[in-house]
C-alpha positions in Angstrom: 0.0 -0.1 -0.1 1.4 3.6 -1.1 1.4 6.0 1.8 1.9 9.6 2.1 5.2 8.6 3.2 6.1 7.0 0.0 4.8 9.9 -2.1 6.9 12.3 0.3 10.2 10.3 -0.2 9.6 10.2 -3.9 9.7 13.9 -4.3 12.7 14.3 -1.6 14.9 11.9 -3.7 14.5 13.8 -6.9 17.8 14.8 -7.8 19.5 12.7 -5.5 21.9 9.7 -6.4 20.7 6.4 -4.9 24.0 6.2 -2.6 23.8 4.4 0.7 24.2 7.7 2.5 21.0 9.1 0.7 18.9 6.1 1.3 20.1 6.2 5.3 19.2 9.8 5.2 15.7 9.7 3.7 15.0 6.7 5.4 15.2 8.4 8.5 12.5 10.7 7.9 10.0 8.5 5.9 11.0 4.7 6.6 13.3 2.5 4.7 10.6 1.2 2.5 9.3 4.3 1.4 13.0 5.5 0.6 13.7 2.5 -1.4 10.4 2.9 -3.5 11.3 6.5 -4.2 14.6 5.6 -5.4 13.1 3.0 -7.3 10.8 5.1 -9.1 13.7 7.3 -9.9 15.4 4.7 -11.8 12.5 3.0 -13.6 11.3 6.8 -14.7 14.4 6.9 -16.4 14.3 3.5 -17.9 10.7 4.6 -19.1 11.8 7.8 -21.4 12.2 4.7 -24.3 8.4 4.1 -24.0 6.7 6.7 -22.5 6.4 10.3 -23.4 5.8 11.5 -19.7 7.2 8.8 -17.5 8.2 11.7 -14.7 4.2 11.4 -13.7 3.8 8.1 -13.7 4.9 5.0 -11.0 6.1 1.5 -12.4 7.3 -2.0 -11.1 10.2 -3.3 -12.6 8.6 -6.4 -14.2 5.8 -4.0 -15.2 7.8 -1.8 -17.3 9.7 -4.7 -18.7 6.5 -6.2 -20.1 4.7 -3.0 -21.1 4.8 -1.9 -24.9 5.7 1.7 -25.9 3.0 4.2 -26.7 3.4 3.8 -30.2 2.8 -0.2 -29.7 -0.3 0.5 -27.5 -1.5 3.1 -29.9 -1.0 0.2 -32.4 -2.9 -2.2 -30.3 -6.1 0.0 -29.6 -6.4 1.0 -33.2 -6.7 -2.9 -34.2 -8.7 -3.6 -31.6 -11.3 -1.4 -32.6 -14.5 -0.2 -30.8 -15.4 -0.9 -26.8 -16.5 -1.6 -24.5 -13.0 -2.8 -23.8 -11.3 -4.9 -21.4 -7.4 -4.5 -20.7 -7.5 -8.2 -19.2 -3.5 -8.3 -17.9 -3.0 -4.5 -17.7 -0.2 -4.2 -15.7 0.7 -0.7 -15.3 -1.5 0.0 -17.7 0.2 1.0 -21.0 -2.5 -0.5 -23.0 -5.1 0.9 -20.6 -3.9 4.4 -21.5 -4.3 4.1 -25.4 -7.7 2.6 -25.1 -9.0 4.9 -22.7 -7.8 7.8 -25.1 -9.9 6.2 -27.7 -13.1 5.4 -25.7 -13.5 5.9 -21.9 -16.0 2.9 -21.7 -13.3 0.1 -20.4 -12.4 -2.1 -17.5 -8.6 -2.8 -16.6 -8.3 -6.0 -14.6 -4.7 -7.3 -13.1 -3.9 -10.3 -10.0 -1.0 -8.2 -8.9 -2.0 -5.5 -6.4 1.2 -3.3 -7.0 0.4 -3.2 -11.1 -3.2 -2.3 -10.1 -1.8 0.3 -8.2 0.3 1.7 -10.7 -2.0 1.4 -13.5 -4.9 3.3 -11.4 -2.1 6.0 -10.6 -0.9 6.3 -14.2 -4.5 6.7 -15.7 -5.5 9.1 -12.9 -2.5 11.6 -13.6 -3.3 11.0 -17.5 -7.1 12.4 -16.8 -8.5 9.1 -17.1 -11.2 7.9 -15.0 -10.9 4.0 -16.1 -12.1 1.2 -13.8 -9.4 -0.8 -12.5 -9.7 -3.9 -10.5 -7.4 -6.2 -8.7 -9.2 -9.2 -10.4 -8.6 -12.4 -12.3 -9.6 -12.2 -16.1 -10.6 -15.6 -16.5 -13.3 -15.0 -13.9 -14.8 -12.2 -15.4 -17.0 -12.5 -18.6 -15.5 -11.5 -22.1 -18.9 -11.7 -23.8 -19.2 -8.8 -26.6 -16.0 -7.0 -25.0 -12.9 -6.1 -27.2 -10.5 -7.6 -25.0 -6.5 -7.2 -24.7 -4.5 -9.5 -23.2 -1.0 -10.0 -22.5 -0.4 -13.4 -20.8 2.6 -13.2 -17.9 5.6 -15.0 -19.6 7.8 -14.7 -16.5 7.4 -16.1 -12.8 9.8 -13.7 -10.9 13.0 -13.5 -12.7 12.6 -16.8 -14.6 11.1 -16.5 -18.2 8.2 -19.4 -18.6 8.9 -21.7 -21.8 5.9 -23.4 -22.3 2.6 -21.5 -23.3 0.3 -23.5 -21.2 2.1 -22.2 -18.2 1.4 -18.3 -19.0 -0.9 -16.7 -16.9 -3.2 -16.8 -18.3 -2.7 -20.0 -20.5 -3.3 -19.6 -24.3 -5.8 -22.1 -24.3 -7.6 -20.5 -21.5 -7.7 -17.2 -23.7 -8.7 -18.7 -26.9 -11.8 -20.4 -24.8 -12.5 -17.2 -23.6 -11.8 -15.6 -26.8 -14.8 -17.4 -28.5 -17.5 -15.3 -26.5 -15.6 -12.1 -27.3 -16.4 -9.5 -29.9 -12.4 -9.2 -30.8 -9.2 -10.5 -29.2 -5.8 -9.3 -29.2 -3.1 -11.6 -27.7 0.1 -10.0 -27.4 3.0 -12.8 -27.3 6.6 -12.8 -28.3 7.8 -13.1 -32.0 10.4 -15.9 -30.9 7.2 -18.4 -30.7 7.3 -20.7 -33.3 4.7 -20.2 -36.4 3.1 -23.7 -35.9 2.1 -22.3 -32.0 1.1 -18.9 -33.4 -0.8 -20.7 -36.2 -2.5 -22.8 -33.9 -4.6 -20.2 -32.0 -6.3 -19.3 -35.0 -7.1 -15.8 -36.2 -4.6 -13.2 -37.5 -0.9 -12.9 -37.1 0.9 -9.8 -36.9 4.6 -8.9 -36.3 5.1 -5.7 -34.9 7.8 -3.6 -34.0 9.1 0.4 -33.9 12.4 1.4 -35.3 14.7 -1.2 -36.3 13.4 -4.2 -34.2 10.2 -6.6 -34.0 9.1 -6.9 -30.5 5.8 -8.6 -30.4 3.8 -11.2 -32.4 0.2 -10.1 -32.2 -2.7 -12.9 -32.7 -6.1 -11.1 -33.7 -9.0 -13.2 -33.2 -12.6 -12.5 -33.6 -13.7 -9.1 -35.5 -10.6 -7.3 -35.3 -8.6 -9.7 -37.6 -11.4 -9.9 -40.3 -10.0 -7.2 -43.3 -6.2 -8.2 -42.7 -4.1 -10.9 -44.2 -3.2 -14.1 -42.5 0.3 -13.0 -41.6 1.6 -9.6 -41.9 4.3 -7.0 -40.5 3.5 -3.5 -39.1 5.7 -0.8 -37.8 4.4 1.2 -35.4 5.9 4.4 -35.8 5.0 4.9 -39.4 1.9 2.6 -39.7 3.4 1.2 -42.7 2.5 -2.5 -43.3 3.9 -5.6 -45.4 1.5 -8.9 -46.1 3.6 -11.9 -46.0 5.2 -12.7 -49.4 7.6 -15.2 -50.1 10.7 -14.9 -51.9 10.4 -16.2 -55.5 14.4 -15.6 -56.7 17.4 -16.4 -54.8 21.1 -16.0 -56.1 24.5 -16.8 -54.8 26.2 -13.6 -55.6 25.5 -10.1 -55.0 24.3 -7.7 -57.7 25.3 -3.8 -57.2 23.7 -3.4 -54.2 23.2 -5.6 -50.7 20.3 -4.7 -48.5 19.4 -6.0 -44.6 16.1 -6.5 -44.6 14.2 -5.0 -41.2 13.1 -7.6 -38.7 9.7 -7.4 -38.8 10.1 -8.4 -42.9 12.0 -11.5 -42.1 9.9 -12.3 -39.0 6.5 -11.9 -41.1 7.8 -13.9 -44.0 7.3 -11.1 -46.4 10.8 -10.7 -48.1 9.4 -11.2 -51.3 7.6 -7.9 -50.9 10.6 -5.8 -51.4 11.4 -6.9 -55.1 14.7 -8.0 -54.7 16.5 -11.6 -54.9 17.4 -13.1 -51.6 21.2 -13.7 -51.2 22.3 -17.6 -50.8 20.7 -18.8 -47.8 20.7 -15.6 -45.3 16.9 -15.3 -44.8 17.3 -12.0 -44.3 19.9 -10.5 -46.8 18.7 -9.1 -50.3 20.4 -7.3 -53.6 19.4 -5.3 -56.3 20.8 -4.6 -59.5 19.3 -1.1 -58.8 17.5 1.2 -56.6 15.1 3.7 -56.6 15.0 5.5 -53.4 15.1 4.9 -49.8 13.0 2.1 -48.0 12.0 2.1 -44.4 12.3 -2.0 -44.7 15.8 -2.0 -45.7 19.2 -1.0 -45.0 20.9 -0.6 -48.4 25.2 -0.9 -49.0 26.7 -0.7 -52.4 28.8 -4.0 -53.3 32.7 -3.2 -53.8 33.9 -7.2 -53.8 32.6 -10.5 -53.3 33.9 -13.8 -52.9 34.3 -17.1 -50.7 35.1 -16.8 -47.3 38.6 -17.1 -47.0 40.3 -14.5 -44.7 43.6 -14.2 -46.9 41.4 -13.5 -49.9 39.2 -10.7 -48.1 42.4 -9.2 -46.6 44.1 -8.8 -50.1 40.7 -6.8 -51.3 40.4 -5.0 -47.9 44.4 -3.5 -48.9 43.7 -3.1 -52.3 40.4 -1.1 -51.9 41.9 1.1 -49.0 39.4 -0.3 -46.6 38.7 -0.4 -42.8 36.1 -3.3 -41.6 34.7 -2.1 -38.6 31.7 -4.1 -38.6 30.9 -7.6 -39.8 27.3 -8.7 -40.2 26.2 -12.5 -40.5 23.2 -14.4 -41.0 23.1 -18.1 -40.9 26.4 -19.2 -40.5 28.1 -20.2 -36.9 30.8 -17.6 -36.8 31.7 -15.1 -34.4 31.5 -11.4 -36.4 33.3 -9.7 -33.5 36.1 -12.5 -33.7 36.2 -12.4 -37.6 36.5 -8.5 -37.5 39.7 -8.7 -35.0 41.4 -10.5 -37.6 40.9 -8.1 -40.4 43.8 -5.7 -40.5 42.9 -2.0 -41.9 44.3 -1.2 -45.4 42.9 2.3 -45.1 40.5 4.6 -44.0 37.3 4.1 -46.3 34.6 2.4 -44.1 33.2 -0.7 -45.4 31.1 -3.6 -43.9 31.6 -7.4 -44.2 28.6 -9.6 -45.3 29.0 -13.4 -44.7 26.1 -15.7 -45.5 25.6 -19.4 -46.5 25.4 -20.8 -49.8 24.7 -24.5 -49.1 27.6 -26.2 -47.0 29.8 -23.1 -48.0 30.2 -19.5 -47.0 30.5 -16.5 -49.6 31.5 -13.1 -48.3 30.5 -9.4 -49.5 32.5 -6.2 -48.9 30.4 -3.0 -49.1 30.5 0.4 -48.6 28.9 2.5 -46.4 24.9 2.6 -46.3 23.5 4.4 -49.3 20.7 6.1 -47.1 21.0 7.2 -43.3 18.5 5.6 -41.5 15.0 7.4 -40.7 13.0 5.6 -38.4 14.0 5.7 -35.3 13.1 4.0 -31.9 12.0 6.9 -29.6 
């Protein structure tokens, strides 16, 4: 339970380093629990800047902040879920509830963790949103005719839960409850196997922001109706790609080599970008020419290519007067840092070394710097 002492300690520790001396000083005034909580909140608020625009007024639990989606991702969830009445079945610190309540005030936020409920209640209140937040197990509440957002707990303390049936609530429980709901979004890890995600039914979106793919969203009911079976979405721009397999691959690189966005790779959308796959890389594409910048690609000009033989690569580096600060690998069991340390600069022109498999062999491509600067940054 948060008391006046907790809030006073939080204000008092602002600007102070969390040293033993400062902790002891505030503990004498507000109590050890309140002082420790205040310093924890200052730490978590600093980390929350990557996800929230105004974390200085919010409160968090460490686990809740780690699980919480960013504001951009939560807006995506709310837009996909559609109209209410909505239910944030596992609200945590309230990140999705904030986005849902801004779109439709008629909703209910639940969690079985009292600390999470306290955080969500506070975070919604300081945002001026009078959403009903309750300490309640979502499995004991009717989902009938509701639009439901559910993010099953995938950790128990510091340990990651591996089996989906051990999530809380389990995926089978979520799917069973979803049959009565208007629409449901299940937020899961994009590392889960396609076979498991497909077994849940509905549509699948692999989503992220900046240069990452952080979520697999399974859409059940009405919210998935107009979408393809599998797609990728970048939350900051709203750009979408439908799953499209590659129709062509080649062993060698053309004039340009491109590194595909993790969303493109995970959503099986490489074929939507027009290039040819490079070897068995599952993520590198090659183009004879480029027409402009793409948020889905990091594009590099090809300078040299050949088999992965360090003496030959070193000769090319010297002949082209290159320095190789970065080695990129896909599908090969090589440590890129170890490979990079073996390459001696032959000049000062920056270059990248791409390594990828072609059958049982490994091929190497030296490239120049990126053709375009990255414009989509994670906040």
